[in-house]
Structure formats: structure tokens, C-alpha cells
N, C-alpha and C positions, 0 to 999 in steps of 0.2 A: 488506622482503620484498614479494612481489607476489601478486596474486590470479590470476596467469595459470594456465591449465589445462595448459600445457606441463609435461613431466616429472611429471605426476600419474598415480598409478595408480588414480584414482577412476573413469576413464572407459576403456573398450576403444579408443574412438576420441575423443580429446580434441576439443572443439569447433573449436580453432584448426586442427588437422589436417583436420578435415572441411571447413572453409571453404576451405582450400588446394586441396582436390579439386573445388571449384565455382567456378572463376575466371568472371568475367563473359563471357557469350557473345554478348550483344546490346547494341546501343546504346541510351543513354538519351536521349529526345528533350529538346531545349532547353526546351520548353514542353509542358504536358499540353493535352488538349482539355477543354472545360468546357461545361457547360450547366446549365440548370435542369430538374429532375425533379419533376413535380406529384404531390403525395400525395392520398389518398383525400378529404381535406377542402378541396383546393384550394391548400394551402400549397405553395410552391415552394422545393425544397432546392438549393443550389449544389453541383455534383459536379465534381470533377477526375478525369480518367483519365489514367494513365500507362501507355503501351503499350511493350513491347520491340520496338525497331526491328530488323527482320530476321528476327523469329520466323515460322516457317511454320505456318500452321494456328491454331485457337482455343488459348487458353491459360487457366490457372486465374487466378482473381482474388483478391486479398486487400483486405479492406475496413477502412478506419479511419473511424470516425464520431466526429468531434471537436467541442468547443465552442470550440477555441483557434485558429481560422482554418486552413482547409485550404491556404491560400496567401495571402501578402501582396502588395499592390501595392508597387511601388518608385517612389521619387522619380526624375524624369529624371536619368540619370547615376549613380543610386544603386547601391551595391554591398552584397553581403551574402546571406545565405541567405534566399530568399523562403518556404521551407517549414520553419521550425524545428521544427514539431510532428511533420512526416512525413518529413523529409529522409533520416534513417538508414534508413528503411523503403523509400523510393524507390530510393536508392543501393544497397540490398541485394538487393531482389526483382526490380526491373524488368530489370536487366542479366542476370538468371539465368532469365528466361522467365516471369515473372509479370506480370499486370496489376496496377496499384495504383490502388485507388479511393478517394478521400478526399472526404468529405462534410461540409459545415457543418451541424451539427444545427439544427433549427428554432430561430429566435430568435438565431441567432449568425451572425458572418462576413457572407456575401453572402446567406444564406438568409433567407426570409421567416418570418413568424409570431413569436409570443412564447413565452417559457419559463414554465410555470406552476409548475415545481418543479425541484429539483436531479435529474437523471435522470428526467426526466418520462416516465410510461408511454407518452405519445404518440411518444416517440423509439423505443421498442420496435417499435411498428407501422410507423414510418417505415423502420426498417432492414429489415423484411421486404419492404417495397415496393421499397426500393432494390436488394435481392436479386432480386426479380422482374425488375427493369429490367436488372440485370446480365446475368442468364442470356439475356435477349432480344437481347443485343448480338451482332453477327456475330463479334467477337473472342473471345467467352466459350466455353469448353469446358464450361460448366455446373458447375463446381466452385468453391466459395467458401470462403475462410478468412477470419479477422478476428483483429486483434491491435491493440495500441496500449498506451500507458503511462498508469496512472492512470484518468481518466475514459474514454477510448477503450478501455482494457482491459475495464472493467465493461461497456461497450457491446457487447463481443464476446460476453459471457455472455448479454445480452438478446437479441441476434441469434439465437444458437444455440437460445435457448428458444422461438423462434417456430416451431420445427420444420421450418423450410424445407429441403427435400430437398437443396437445393444446398450447404448448410452442411456442411462435413466436418471442419473443424478449427479451433480457436481458441486463442490464446495471450494470456490476460489478463496483462499485465505490470504489476506494482506496483499491483495493482487490489483494491479492496475486494470482500468477500463480504457483509458486514453494514454498511451505511453508518453505521447509528446506533452500534453498539458498538465498531466497529473504525476508525472515522473521526472523527466529531464528538463522541461521548459515551463515550469510553473509561472503563470502571469507572462509567459512569453520570454522568460529570462533563463538562460542556460545554466544549469548548476554545474559549473566547470570542474570543481573538485570532485564531485561525484563521477563524472565521466572518467576522470584520470585514475581514481582509486579502484573503481570497478574494473577498469582495464587491467590494472596491476593484478587484481584477484584472478581474473580470467586467464591471463598469460600464465600465472603461477599454476593453474589448474590444467588448462589445456595442453601446456607444454610439459607438464609434469616436473616443474620446477619447485621441488620441495623446500629448497632453501628460501624461496620467495614466499611459499605458501605458509610457511610458519610464522610469518609476520602478522598473519590474521588470526585473532584469538579463537575463532570457531575452529581452526585447523592446526593449533599450536602443538598437538601432541607429537612429540619426535618420533613415536612408534608407527605413525601413519606412513605407508610406503607407496603412495600413488594409487592409481585406479586399480581395482582388482581385475585380473583376467577372467574370462569366462571358463567354464569347466572343460571345454574342448580345447583350451590353450594353456596347458599346465606349465609350458616352458616360457610363456609370455612373449612369444615370438610375434603373434598376431597383435597383441597389445602394442608392441613396440612400433610396428608398421602403422597402427591407427594413430598413435601419438604423433609420429613423423607427419602424418597428413595434416594435423592440427596446425601445423606452422603456417598453414595457408589462410587460417581464420582471419576475419575482419578485425579491425582494432576500434574500440568503442570511441574514443575521443574524435578520431577522424570520421567515423560514421555519423555520430550525432551532429557534428558540425555541418555535415552535408545537409541535414534536415533543419534548414534554417527556419523554415515556414512550415506550419501544420498542413499536411496533405499535399505538400508540393513535391513533385516526383524527383527522384535522384537525377542528377546531370546526365548520367549514363544509362538510365533505365526508366523511360516514361511510364512504365507500368508500376513502379514501386515508389511508395510514399510512407510517411508515418502511419498512415491508416493501415498499411499491411502489417504492422507490428502491434496493433492495438486491437483488443477483443471487440470494441464497439462495431469495428467494420464488418464482423461476421455474425452479429447477434441475429440478423434476419433468418439465418438458416439453422439457428438453435430451435429445434421442435418445441412446440408449446407445451408438451407434456414432460419435458425435461425439468426436474426440480433444481433450484439454485439456492445456496446459502452463501450470502456475501458477508465477509467478516473483516473488520478493520479496527484500528485504535485511534484515539484523539491525538497521539503523537506519532502517527504512522507516515513517517517521511513528508514529501512535499505535497502530496495530494492524494494518498492512497485512501483516505476516508471519503473524499470526494468521488473517487471511483467506486468504492463499495456503495455509496448512496446512488450514484448515477446507474450503476448495475441493477440495483433494486428498482429504481423508478423506470428504467427502461425496459426491464423484463417482466413488468406486472401482469403480462398475460400468461406467465408461467407460475407454478407453485414456487414462491420465492420468499425468502427470509432475510433479515438484516440484523447484525449484531455489532455494536460499537462499544469498545470497552476503554479502561483507562491504560492503555498499552502503547508501546512502541511498535516497530516493525517485527512482525513475528510474534508478538506478546512475550518478548523475552524478558521485559520488565514491566511492573506496575509503575507507572510514571507519576501517580498521584503524590503530591508532596506530603500527603497525610497517610501514605501507605503504612501497613505494618511491617512488611518485608518487601525486598526487591522482587522476588519471584512471585508472579501472579498466583492467587489462590483459586480463581475461578476455574471451574471444570470444563475448560474448553473441549478437551476430549470427549467428556460425556455429552456435550451438546452436538459435536459432529458426528459421534456414534449414533446418537438418537436420530439425526437427520438421515444417515444412510440406513439404518434400521427401518425407518419409516418408508423411504422411498425406493430403496434398492432391495433390501431383504424382505420387505412386505409385511413387517411387524406393525402392530397396532400401538404406538408409542403415545398418542395424544398430542403429537407435535402440531397437527393441523389445527387443533383447537386452541393452541397458544396464540398470543398476539404475534404478528408478523415481525415486529420491531423491538428489539431490547437494546437499552444504552445505559451507561454508567454516568453519573453525575458526580464529577470530583468537587470536592470540599463539602458536598453534601453526603459523599461516600455512600451512594445508593443506587441499586439497579432500578430501572423504570421501564415499563412497557408502553408501546404505542401502537396504534392502529393505522397510522399513516405518517408520512414525512412531508413537511416538518412537524414535529410534535407540538411546537409553539406556533401556531400559525400567524398570531398578531405581533406586530413589532412596536417598540417604543423608540420614538425620534429624539434624540438628544442634538442639540445644535452646538457648533463650536463657537466660543467666544473666547477673548484673550485669556489663555491659559485655563479654560474651563469648558465643561459640557454642561448645558442647561436646556430646560424644558422649552424655553421661548426662543424664537430666532434672534440671533445677535444683531446689533446695528452693523451697518455697512462698515466695513474696515478690512485692513489687510494684515496678514502675518507673514513675515518673510523668513524663510528657513534655508540656509545655505548648506548644500550637501557636503558632508565631510566623507571623502574616499577612504579614509582610515578607519571608519566605523565597521565593526564586525560583530557577529553573535558569538564568536568562539568555537569551541570544539565539543561542547556539551549540549548539542541542539538536536532537533528532530531530524536533521540531514545526516548525521553520522551513521546511524544504525543501517539505512539504506545502501551504504558504501561498505558494508561488513565490518564496521568499526565497532567494537564491543562497548557501547556506552551503557552505563548503569545509572548514572545521575543526570538530571536534565536541568539546564538553565540555573545551575547553582551559583553562577556570578551575575544573574540578571539584575539584581539590585544596583550593582555598579554600572553595569552597560547601559541600561535603560536611562540612567541619570545623565547620560551624554546627549540625549535627544530631547527635542521639543516636545512638550507634553500638554495634554488637556485633561482635566480632571472633573469627574461628576461630583455632585454633592454626595455626602455619605448616604448609604441605603438605610432607610428606616426599618427595614425588615429584611430577613434573609430572602434573596432573590435569585431565581435560577435563570441563567442564560443557555438555552439549547438551541443549536442550529447554526446558521451563517449569519454573522454580523456583516452589514454593508456599509462601507465607508463611501458616502455620497459627498464628493469633493468637487469644488470649482476652484481651479488653480491655473496659474500661468508658470511657464518655465523660461529661464533665460537662455536655454538651449533647445534645439528642435528635437530632442529625445530625452528621456529621463526614466530612471527606475523609481517607483514610488512604493514604499514599504509600510505598512501599518501594523502596529502592535497593540494588543490589548493586555492590560495588567490588572490584577487586583492589589490595591493598596490598602492593607489591613489597617485596623485602627491603631495598632502600635507602630505604623510606618513600614513594616515589612512589604516589599513589592514582589509579586509572583507573576511569572509569564503565564498567560492564559492561551493566546493563540495569535496569529499573524496573517496578514495577506499581502501579496506583492503583484505588481503589474507594471509591465514596460509601456510607457505612455503610447509608443508606436502602435500598440495593439488595443487602444482605448475604445475602438468602435464596437458596440454590442450587436448581437444578432440573436434571432429566434433560435431556441434549442432545436437541433436537428432530430429526426426520429431515433437516431441510433444513440444519442447522448442526451437524456432527459435530466434536466437540472431545475432546482428551484431558486438558483442564484444567478446572477448575470453571467451570460454565456458570450464567449468570443470565438470566432472561427480561427484566429491567428493565422489567417492566410495571407499571402503576399498582396492580394488585391484589396484586402481590407486594412492593410497597414498604411499609416500616414504620418509623416513628421508633424510635430506641433509648429505653430507660428510662434516664435519667440515673443513673450511679452503679452500674448493674447490668452485670456482665461477661457478654459473649456471645462465643461462638467465631465467628470470621470467617476464612475462607480466601481468600487473595488470590493469583490467579496473575500472576506477573511476565511481561513480554514474552519471547518465546523468544529464545535466542541460542546460539551455540556458541562458547566461550571456554576457553582453556588457562590454568589458573593454574599458574604456574611454581614449581618447588621452592623452598621458602623464603618464598613469598608467602602472605598470609592473604586469607581472604575476609571482607568487611565488609558487614554489613547496616545501613543508615541508615534512619531514619523521619522523616517530616514529616506535617504536617496541611494542607499547601496547596503549591501552586506558583504564586506570585503573577503570574509572567510568562506564564501560560498557561490557568489556570483561575480561576473566581470563588471568593470566600469562601463556605465552608459551615461553619456558618450565618452569615448576613451580620452582621458586627460582633461576633461571639461566639466568639472563638477557643477551641476546646475544649481541656481537658486530657484527654490519653489516659493510662489507667492499665492498664498491661500486667500480666497475672498470670504471673509468669515460669515458674512451674512448669508451665503449660500453653501455652507458646508455643515454637514451633519452625519450622525451615526444612526443606522437603523438596527436596533437590537432585539432579538427575540427573547424577551423577559416575561417572567411571571414569578408570582410568589412561590416560595418553597417552604412546604410544611414538613416538619419532622414527623416521622412515624414510629 
């Protein structure tokens, strides 16, 4: 099957059809113009500008603020895409009447300066000054949008938060809302391999280490020859000076390790915490008339779908839209096991073009008349529309019994599960792509891996049943140790015995205390502050109730299939041991353990 929007009744105008109404009208220049723009502190940022050739009068601009090179230089005679980070946006927007402005953030590419953190607050102020520069150009009509995948997507939130009057619309694609809880510390557990691999990528890029960079599939083309200099630097003298400054950049594993608790200040700077690198912290200064399109996928890293949903819920006072597809990070793959091909067929570019046409260019596209939420149900292989989140407001409660999930509460009893610190989910998981690892297939060995874990199975479904939203594992358990990692996995066990990964949730027991959602991070699932003052060790052997939200998904369990809950105490391939060298025994009180599942019948159309 396919994730195509054609032949879907979820849209009045499917994105593919909208894109067909907007064929290219202008020529794309062979090269951009480029220059340095000087910031308030004297730091010079490298800027590329792509203008539609043949356009009459000034045009709106779309800004991409990236740490992944605005453009590569090429070896003499080399071939390949020089703008792998911005090419799809260049080819989409510029021939349709937009200017595209791509900027190397300070400390990266051909820009000067050093990076003092991941998503430094300096970058937010730089974005405002770039916006000032854009509106002062003769080709600008004074209207700016911003977009990008992942890091540049979150940068669009920060740009909007400056309150710059020219910024009218942003599309954060596959971008975090909370860098701590939805990216590096899901459930309060540090993704240690992610921090290390991402650091290797940024050292390769920031230090212009092409020998290291070619290890990453995204940048494996041997003709790529480092960051491109700007037009005023034909000898690359300034480029070399800028790259030399990058040696002072922060190092990701060390930086993230210093952020042990959410919103706790760095030991050397009382003004800086994880809030400073998270868009939620600046949402109050995003003007109410700025339109927002949040996009993510069901296999988008550790919690990017949570971020997209939280962004939508938190920004409901703005014109806001939400799109959730069967995709990994950046929609590089259709992750549905029933896909027709690896590459997504959904016209994401058509949907994003329609959004900017509506809110930035002022065209009447009909987007405001569409449902605000669209999502794809895997195994049903169908797009659906919704007026609000969650789409399935009622939940079905299944109780844990010995080896089973059942409608009635189980009799009192215990289930003892000894943590195996050797268990891991492997290298084809939702976590690899956010570390720039080129995954194409997901959980291909899940049948064997989940067989190592204790499991609880439902009865076979009597009809096709849709699960859409957040599963909540409501567990009462004791641990033999004062801390533990608790990982919950949902699988579909098909009638023929095939076991397929559906979703997962994880929580460090230290962070089990729930709290009301703050105004800046609205959620419909259990919220934790992950702050030091709310963290508390367990009392070994004493049961406590702990609710664990699993990552959201939309999945159809076919008639005859069963739903399986599996439990683990670690994922050795992605998180550290908790506690070190002391694998806990987890003791479930079966009479007080259940799953809350957002289920409803699924009707074929």
C-alpha cells in the first residue's frame, strides 16, 4: 500500500492535487547570490539568496537557518547536489515565486563564531537580525516565512518568537518542542548513543573534516568539498578563518550530560537551562497571528510526534495545523510494513506550499476550510482527518493477568520480571535516523527480540480495530533497587503468528511524579516536570503506581490479531544502565496494572 493522498477523502483538496495547480512559473538560477551579514556582536554569518528569475516586483521570502551547511563547495568536475539540506525547498519555492534565504548559523559552515550550546539563544537573536536584513533588500515584499526539517524547523519557532512583524508563517517540520524530554532524555533517560553520534557528525561538519563526514550516508558523495565560501571570498581565505573559529564549539555529549534535570541551570550559568534550547520556552512571544504547521511521523525519533502534538495544542490561539504520517525523521522513509515503496508518495511539498501560499503569499487555497489535523493509520493504510486531538477521546481498559490482557481486573497476584541488562532493540529502530544514520527498514528483527521479554496478550480482535493516540500503561510495581528504567512495548501479533512493533514508552522511575501541564507544554498524556525537586528514589520492595505514556501512533489491528504488551528494564543499544551494574527485579501487582487504549472500530472505505 502507499501513503499517497490521492483517492483519500481526508482532504477537500489533496496536497497532490494542489501541487498540480501550482506548476513552476519562474526559472531557478544556477547559483545563488551569497554574502556575509554582520550581527550585533560583529559575528559574520554566511547567507545564500535564491531568487525566482522572471518574477516582477518584490517577493516573499522563506528562511532556513541551518547548522548543516547552506551549500557545499564541489571538487572540480564534481557532480551531485550541493544543497542537500535545502534542495527540496529551493526547488519547491523559488520557481513558484518565493525567495529562499539559507543561513549557516554561527559557528557552522562558512559563518564565523563559535557555538556555545545546542540551539544557542544567540541564534534566536541572529534570526531576528537576518529578518531585518531580508526586509531591507530590494527584492523583498516585507513578508517572511520559515521552515526546515529538525534543527532548522525548531529555528523557525525561535524566529517567530522574536515578534518580528515581517514573520507571518512557520512550518516546523519534524522539529522538537522540548529538546530535553522529546529528544535527548525521553522519559528522563539520556539517549547516550545519540549524543555521541550527533557529536561526531557536527565535528565532521564544523571542523571541515571531510574524511569523517563521508561516513554519514547523507554526505557520502566524495565530490562534496566542504562549506561553500560566499561571493566576496573567492580565495576561501575568510572561510578558513571561520572554520578555525569553530574549533571552540561545544561538544554535545558533555553539554547534554550537564543538563541532568529538565530546566536545571548549567553549573556555570544560572541563566541557562534546557528551557533555553526548547521552543516551548519562547512560545508566549510568538504573535497570535503567526500561522503554524506542525509536521511529524509515527517513527520520528524519541518524541518528535509528541512535540508536534504539543506544539499544536499549545499554539491553538494561532492559525495552526497538524500532520502526522507513516514516516521516520524527515519523512525519508514510509515506515509502514505494508508500504508499496521506501520513498514516501505523499505530497508533503504540496501541503507545505499550500500553507505558505495561504498565509504568506495571500492566495486563497481553501486550507482554512480543511480539518486542522490529518493523520495516517498504518495497517489500515489510510489518511484520516480530525477536528481535535485526540481523535479517539474514549479509551478501552485492559487489565494485566498472568500472560494476558483482559477486560476484567485480575485477581491479586504478583509477576516478577528480572531485568536483563543485555537486552537491546538493535540498530533498525526509531532512534537511528535522528543520529543521521541512514535507516531504511525498521524493527525487521522484532519477532526475535521481543521474544526475550515477558509479554501479556489480549484476546484476538473480533473486528478490525483502530488504535490512535497515546496508550497509557498504568502499572503498580515494586523494584528491588531505588531506581529503574521501565520500558513498555506494544506489538500486533497477527493471526499467523507474525509479531510487528507498533510503539513504545519509557520512563525512569526516579521521575515518576506527575504534574499538571504547564501553559507552554500542553499535553493530553501524563506530564512530568523532570525537575530535580520532583525526582525521588523508590523504596525497594514497596509498590507504587506509575503511569507511562507510550509514544503516539495510529495503527489498525486486524481481525484475528492480538495486542501484546512487552516489558523491559533497559535498551542496551540506546540508553545507559539504571542503576549502574544493579539490574532491578520489577514486581508487578497484577490486580492493579492495566493498559488504557484509545481504540475504536475501523471501517474500510
